[in-house]
KETI-667955 format. One record per atom (N, C-alpha, C): atom name; x, y, z; residue number from 1. Coordinates in steps of 0.001 Angstrom, whole numbers, plus 524288, in hexadecimal, padded with zeros to 5 digits. Example, Ala and Ser with C-alpha at 12.3 -4.5 7.8 and 13.67 -1.06 7.14 Angstrom:
BEGIN
<'N'; <83386; 7E9C6; 81E78>; 1>
<'CA'; <8300C; 7EE6C; 81E78>; 1>
<'C'; <83390; 7F31C; 81E78>; 1>
<'N'; <83232; 7F736; 81BA8>; 2>
<'CA'; <83566; 7FBDC; 81BE4>; 2>
<'C'; <83264; 8001E; 81EBE>; 2>
//
This chain:
BEGIN
<'N'; <CADB1; 91C40; 74CEA>; 1>
<'CA'; <CA8A1; 91D79; 74F20>; 1>
<'C'; <CA90B; 9226E; 75269>; 1>
<'N'; <CA55F; 92600; 75198>; 2>
<'CA'; <CA571; 92B0B; 7543E>; 2>
<'C'; <CA174; 92B0B; 758A4>; 2>
<'N'; <CA319; 92C92; 75D43>; 3>
<'CA'; <C9F75; 92D14; 761A5>; 3>
<'C'; <C9EBA; 932D0; 762CA>; 3>
<'N'; <C9A0F; 93425; 7644E>; 4>
<'CA'; <C98DB; 93996; 76564>; 4>
<'C'; <C988F; 93A5C; 76B44>; 4>
<'N'; <C9B40; 93E4C; 76D23>; 5>
<'CA'; <C9B3B; 93F7B; 772AF>; 5>
<'C'; <C97B9; 94435; 773A6>; 5>
<'N'; <C93F1; 94383; 7770A>; 6>
<'CA'; <C9077; 947CF; 77875>; 6>
<'C'; <C92DC; 94A93; 77D21>; 6>
<'N'; <C93DB; 94F98; 77C83>; 7>
<'CA'; <C968E; 95279; 7809B>; 7>
<'C'; <C931C; 9565A; 78372>; 7>
<'N'; <C8E8B; 95764; 78161>; 8>
<'CA'; <C8B49; 95B67; 783C6>; 8>
<'C'; <C86E1; 958D9; 786DD>; 8>
<'N'; <C8835; 956C9; 78B61>; 9>
<'CA'; <C8474; 953F1; 78E8F>; 9>
<'C'; <C7FF2; 95741; 7909B>; 9>
<'N'; <C80B1; 95C43; 791DF>; 10>
<'CA'; <C7C32; 95F5D; 79392>; 10>
<'C'; <C77DB; 95FA5; 78F70>; 10>
<'N'; <C7959; 95FE8; 78A68>; 11>
<'CA'; <C755E; 95FEC; 78654>; 11>
<'C'; <C72A6; 95AA7; 785EA>; 11>
<'N'; <C7577; 95676; 786CE>; 12>
<'CA'; <C7320; 95145; 786BB>; 12>
<'C'; <C6F44; 950BF; 78B41>; 12>
<'N'; <C70A3; 952BA; 78FCC>; 13>
<'CA'; <C6D18; 95293; 7944F>; 13>
<'C'; <C6847; 955E8; 79332>; 13>
<'N'; <C6912; 95A91; 7910C>; 14>
<'CA'; <C64A1; 95DF5; 78FC6>; 14>
<'C'; <C610A; 95B5F; 78BC8>; 14>
<'N'; <C634A; 958C2; 787E8>; 15>
<'CA'; <C6028; 955FB; 7840D>; 15>
<'C'; <C5D20; 95183; 7867B>; 15>
<'N'; <C5F82; 94ED3; 78A22>; 16>
<'CA'; <C5CD6; 94A82; 78CCF>; 16>
<'C'; <C5841; 94C76; 79009>; 16>
<'N'; <C5906; 950D6; 792B2>; 17>
<'CA'; <C54C8; 95322; 795C9>; 17>
<'C'; <C505D; 954F6; 79237>; 17>
<'N'; <C51BC; 95753; 78DCC>; 18>
<'CA'; <C4DC4; 9590E; 78A12>; 18>
<'C'; <C4ACF; 95466; 787C9>; 18>
<'N'; <C4D94; 95027; 786BC>; 19>
<'CA'; <C4B0A; 94B67; 784C3>; 19>
<'C'; <C4725; 94952; 788C0>; 19>
<'N'; <C48C6; 9491A; 78DAD>; 20>
<'CA'; <C4549; 94746; 791CF>; 20>
<'C'; <C4079; 94AC6; 79237>; 20>
<'N'; <C4149; 94FE9; 791F4>; 21>
<'CA'; <C3CE1; 95393; 79239>; 21>
<'C'; <C3926; 952FA; 78DA9>; 21>
<'N'; <C3B46; 95244; 78900>; 22>
<'CA'; <C37F8; 9518A; 78469>; 22>
<'C'; <C34C6; 94C8D; 784BB>; 22>
<'N'; <C3750; 94855; 78654>; 23>
<'CA'; <C347F; 94360; 786E7>; 23>
<'C'; <C3066; 943B1; 78B37>; 23>
<'N'; <C31A5; 9468C; 78F5B>; 24>
<'CA'; <C2DEC; 94739; 7939C>; 24>
<'C'; <C2918; 94A3B; 791CA>; 24>
<'N'; <C29DB; 94E3B; 78E96>; 25>
<'CA'; <C255F; 95127; 78C8E>; 25>
<'C'; <C21F3; 94DBE; 7890E>; 25>
<'N'; <C245D; 94A54; 78606>; 26>
<'CA'; <C2144; 946BF; 782D4>; 26>
<'C'; <C1E7D; 942B2; 7863A>; 26>
<'N'; <C210B; 94103; 78A66>; 27>
<'CA'; <C1E98; 93D3C; 78DF2>; 27>
<'C'; <C19F3; 93F9D; 790D1>; 27>
<'N'; <C1A2D; 944AD; 791E1>; 28>
<'CA'; <C15C0; 94739; 79488>; 28>
<'C'; <C10DA; 94711; 79132>; 28>
<'N'; <C1177; 94744; 78C14>; 29>
<'CA'; <C0CF3; 946E8; 7889C>; 29>
<'C'; <C0A41; 941A8; 78965>; 29>
<'N'; <C0D65; 93D86; 789AB>; 30>
<'CA'; <C0B44; 93843; 78A5B>; 30>
<'C'; <C092F; 9378D; 78FE2>; 30>
<'N'; <C0BED; 939CC; 793BE>; 31>
<'CA'; <C0A6F; 93927; 79937>; 31>
<'C'; <C0562; 93BD8; 79AB8>; 31>
<'N'; <C041A; 93FFC; 797FF>; 32>
<'CA'; <BFF26; 9429F; 798FA>; 32>
<'C'; <BFF61; 946C4; 79D37>; 32>
<'N'; <BFAD4; 9487D; 79EF6>; 33>
<'CA'; <BFA7B; 94CD7; 7A2AB>; 33>
<'C'; <BFD77; 94C02; 7A7C8>; 33>
<'N'; <BFD9A; 94738; 7A9AD>; 34>
<'CA'; <C0068; 94650; 7AE9D>; 34>
<'C'; <C0644; 94750; 7ADFA>; 34>
<'N'; <C0855; 9461C; 7A959>; 35>
<'CA'; <C0DDE; 9472C; 7A85A>; 35>
<'C'; <C0ED6; 94D04; 7A7D2>; 35>
<'N'; <C0B57; 94FBC; 7A530>; 36>
<'CA'; <C0BE4; 95574; 7A4CA>; 36>
<'C'; <C0C07; 957DC; 7AA42>; 36>
<'N'; <C0871; 95622; 7AD9B>; 37>
<'CA'; <C082A; 95841; 7B2E7>; 37>
<'C'; <C0D1C; 956E7; 7B5F6>; 37>
<'N'; <C0EE3; 95200; 7B5A8>; 38>
<'CA'; <C1380; 9504E; 7B897>; 38>
<'C'; <C1855; 95370; 7B71B>; 38>
<'N'; <C18F7; 95499; 7B21F>; 39>
<'CA'; <C1DA0; 9575C; 7B05A>; 39>
<'C'; <C1D07; 95D46; 7B06C>; 39>
<'N'; <C18E2; 95F3C; 7B2C8>; 40>
<'CA'; <C1885; 964C8; 7B3F4>; 40>
<'C'; <C1605; 9683C; 7AFD8>; 40>
<'N'; <C12F2; 965F1; 7AC6B>; 41>
<'CA'; <C1033; 96931; 7A896>; 41>
<'C'; <C0C0F; 96C7B; 7AB59>; 41>
<'N'; <C0AE4; 9710B; 7A948>; 42>
<'CA'; <C06C4; 97443; 7AB9E>; 42>
<'C'; <C018A; 97159; 7ABA8>; 42>
<'N'; <BFE64; 97291; 7AF76>; 43>
<'CA'; <BF95E; 96FE2; 7B014>; 43>
<'C'; <BF5EB; 9707E; 7AB3F>; 43>
<'N'; <BF643; 974DE; 7A898>; 44>
<'CA'; <BF32A; 975A2; 7A3D7>; 44>
<'C'; <BF4AD; 971A0; 79FA5>; 44>
<'N'; <BF9B4; 97084; 79F30>; 45>
<'CA'; <BFB83; 96C9E; 79B64>; 45>
<'C'; <BF99A; 96735; 79CFF>; 45>
<'N'; <BF9CA; 9660A; 7A207>; 46>
<'CA'; <BF7F7; 960FB; 7A3F7>; 46>
<'C'; <BF227; 96053; 7A2CC>; 46>
<'N'; <BEF21; 96465; 7A3B2>; 47>
<'CA'; <BE982; 96421; 7A2A5>; 47>
<'C'; <BE867; 96383; 79CCE>; 47>
<'N'; <BEB6E; 96636; 79986>; 48>
<'CA'; <BEAB9; 96599; 793DE>; 48>
<'C'; <BEC0F; 96003; 7922A>; 48>
<'N'; <BF026; 95DCF; 7946B>; 49>
<'CA'; <BF19C; 9586C; 79315>; 49>
<'C'; <BED5E; 954A1; 794C6>; 49>
<'N'; <BEB1C; 9559B; 79958>; 50>
<'CA'; <BE6EA; 9523B; 79B48>; 50>
<'C'; <BE214; 9529C; 797D3>; 50>
<'N'; <BE12E; 9572F; 7958F>; 51>
<'CA'; <BDCA1; 957FE; 7922C>; 51>
<'C'; <BDD91; 955FC; 78CA2>; 51>
<'N'; <BE25E; 9543E; 78B7E>; 52>
<'CA'; <BE388; 9523C; 78655>; 52>
<'C'; <BE505; 95661; 7825A>; 52>
<'N'; <BE655; 95B08; 78444>; 53>
<'CA'; <BE7EA; 95F46; 780C3>; 53>
<'C'; <BED38; 95E01; 77E4C>; 53>
<'N'; <BEE1F; 95FE1; 7798E>; 54>
<'CA'; <BF2F6; 95ECC; 776BC>; 54>
<'C'; <BF75E; 9627F; 77850>; 54>
<'N'; <BF623; 966DE; 77ABE>; 55>
<'CA'; <BFA13; 96AD3; 77C07>; 55>
<'C'; <BFE95; 968A7; 77F64>; 55>
<'N'; <BFD98; 965C0; 783A3>; 56>
<'CA'; <C0202; 963AE; 786AF>; 56>
<'C'; <C0587; 96006; 78386>; 56>
<'N'; <C032E; 95D00; 78009>; 57>
<'CA'; <C0641; 95984; 77CB9>; 57>
<'C'; <C09BE; 95CC1; 7791C>; 57>
<'N'; <C0788; 960C7; 776C6>; 58>
<'CA'; <C0A7D; 96428; 7733C>; 58>
<'C'; <C0F00; 966CA; 77611>; 58>
<'N'; <C0E07; 968B9; 77ABD>; 59>
<'CA'; <C1222; 96B57; 77DC1>; 59>
<'C'; <C1690; 9678C; 77EF4>; 59>
<'N'; <C153E; 962CA; 78094>; 60>
<'CA'; <C194E; 95EEF; 781C6>; 60>
<'C'; <C1C69; 95D68; 77CEB>; 60>
<'N'; <C19D1; 95CF5; 77884>; 61>
<'CA'; <C1C8E; 95BA1; 773AB>; 61>
<'C'; <C204C; 96008; 7721C>; 61>
<'N'; <C1E99; 964DF; 772A9>; 62>
<'CA'; <C21FB; 96951; 77153>; 62>
<'C'; <C26B7; 9697E; 774F4>; 62>
<'N'; <C25DE; 968D4; 77A04>; 63>
<'CA'; <C2A39; 968ED; 77DBD>; 63>
<'C'; <C2E02; 96476; 77C98>; 63>
<'N'; <C2BF3; 95FC7; 77BB8>; 64>
<'CA'; <C2F53; 95B4D; 77A83>; 64>
<'C'; <C325D; 95C42; 77577>; 64>
<'N'; <C2FDB; 95E95; 7718E>; 65>
<'CA'; <C3283; 95FB0; 76C9B>; 65>
<'C'; <C3707; 96378; 76D5E>; 65>
<'N'; <C3633; 96780; 7706E>; 66>
<'CA'; <C3A68; 96B42; 77184>; 66>
<'C'; <C3EEE; 96885; 77441>; 66>
<'N'; <C3DBF; 96535; 77809>; 67>
<'CA'; <C41DC; 9626A; 77ACD>; 67>
<'C'; <C44D3; 95EBB; 77729>; 67>
<'N'; <C4213; 95C1E; 7739D>; 68>
<'CA'; <C44B0; 9589E; 76FED>; 68>
<'C'; <C4812; 95BA7; 76C0F>; 68>
<'N'; <C4668; 9604C; 76A94>; 69>
<'CA'; <C49AA; 9639F; 7672E>; 69>
<'C'; <C4E9C; 96534; 76A1C>; 69>
<'N'; <C4E11; 96695; 76F0F>; 70>
<'CA'; <C52AB; 967E8; 7722C>; 70>
<'C'; <C566D; 96355; 77281>; 70>
<'N'; <C545A; 95E93; 77304>; 71>
<'CA'; <C57BD; 959F8; 77346>; 71>
<'C'; <C5AFB; 95991; 76E49>; 71>
<'N'; <C587C; 95A5E; 769E3>; 72>
<'CA'; <C5B41; 95A11; 764E9>; 72>
<'C'; <C5F84; 95E3A; 7649E>; 72>
<'N'; <C5E3C; 962FB; 7661E>; 73>
<'CA'; <C621B; 9673C; 765F9>; 73>
<'C'; <C6690; 9663E; 769C1>; 73>
<'N'; <C654E; 96440; 76E6D>; 74>
<'CA'; <C696B; 9630E; 77237>; 74>
<'C'; <C6CE3; 95EA6; 77034>; 74>
<'N'; <C6A8B; 95AE6; 76D91>; 75>
<'CA'; <C6D9E; 95699; 76B6E>; 75>
<'C'; <C7180; 9586D; 76759>; 75>
<'N'; <C6FCE; 95C07; 763FA>; 76>
<'CA'; <C7365; 95E27; 76010>; 76>
<'C'; <C77B3; 9614C; 762A7>; 76>
<'N'; <C764F; 9645C; 7669E>; 77>
<'CA'; <C7A22; 967A4; 76935>; 77>
<'C'; <C7E18; 96468; 76C4C>; 77>
<'N'; <C7C6F; 95FEF; 76E4E>; 78>
<'CA'; <C7FEE; 95CA9; 7715E>; 78>
<'C'; <C82F5; 958CF; 76DF3>; 78>
<'N'; <C8263; 95950; 768C2>; 79>
<'CA'; <C84E0; 955AB; 76512>; 79>
<'C'; <C8330; 95012; 76622>; 79>
<'N'; <C7E61; 94F7F; 767C4>; 80>
<'CA'; <C7C48; 94A50; 768F7>; 80>
<'C'; <C7958; 9481D; 7645D>; 80>
<'N'; <C771C; 94B8E; 76125>; 81>
<'CA'; <C7424; 949E1; 75C90>; 81>
<'C'; <C777D; 94AC0; 757C6>; 81>
//
């Protein structure tokens, strides 16, 4: 039986932080305008979210997607995937 040893812990930490950030951006979509405001989104984005505009949702999905892509790349680089 072969066990794999992960030696690049900084990349694992960076991937974990990126995962948390991506999940947080998706949670803000569900949380609504109060979550956007709490996490420091510009007031214009908060107002658009309150009005039901799709733009804040799209921005959060794009940011989360970029973070999830980084997680995948970090996983390959750290020999974790």
